[in-house]
C-alpha positions in Angstrom: 0.0 0.0 0.0 1.3 3.4 -1.0 1.1 6.5 1.3 0.9 9.7 -0.9 0.0 12.0 2.0 -3.1 13.4 0.3 -1.3 14.6 -2.8 -4.2 13.4 -5.0 -6.8 15.4 -3.1 -4.5 18.5 -3.2 -4.1 18.2 -7.0 -7.8 17.6 -7.4 -8.7 20.8 -5.4 -6.1 22.8 -7.3 -7.5 21.5 -10.6 -11.1 22.3 -9.7 -10.1 25.8 -8.5 -8.2 26.4 -11.8 -11.2 25.3 -13.8 -13.6 27.6 -11.8 -11.2 30.6 -12.3 -10.9 29.9 -16.0 -14.7 29.8 -16.4 -15.2 33.0 -14.5 -12.5 34.7 -16.5 -14.0 33.5 -19.8 -17.4 34.7 -18.8 -16.1 38.1 -17.8 -14.2 38.4 -21.1 -17.3 37.4 -23.1 -19.6 40.0 -21.4 -16.9 42.7 -21.7 -16.4 42.0 -25.4 -20.2 42.0 -26.1 -21.1 45.1 -24.0 -22.4 48.0 -26.0 -23.1 51.6 -25.0 -26.3 52.7 -26.8 -27.3 55.3 -24.2 -26.7 58.9 -25.1 -26.2 61.2 -22.2 -27.5 64.7 -22.7 -27.2 67.6 -20.3 -27.8 71.3 -20.1 -25.4 73.9 -18.7 -26.7 76.3 -16.2 -26.4 80.1 -16.9 -25.9 82.5 -14.0 -25.9 86.3 -14.3 -24.6 88.6 -11.6 -25.2 92.4 -11.2 -23.3 94.6 -8.8 -24.2 98.2 -8.0 -21.8 100.3 -6.0 -22.9 103.5 -4.2 -20.5 105.7 -2.3 -21.6 106.4 1.2 -19.8 108.9 3.3 -20.3 109.7 7.0 -18.0 112.8 6.9 -20.2 115.9 7.3 -17.5 118.3 6.1 -17.6 117.1 2.6 
C-alpha cells in the first residue's frame, strides 16, 4: 500500500479551482467584449448672471 500524504486530493482541489477561475474569466471576457453603449447622455449647462451696484456712502459731514 502506498502513502501519498493526500497529494491526489490536493491536486484535485487545485484542478477544480483552476477550472472555476478559468470559467469566471472567460465569462467576464465574453460579457466585456459584447457590451455596447447605446445610451446617449445629454445635459444642459446652467447660466448664471450677476449684477453689482456700487454706491459711495460717506459719513463725513465736512464734505
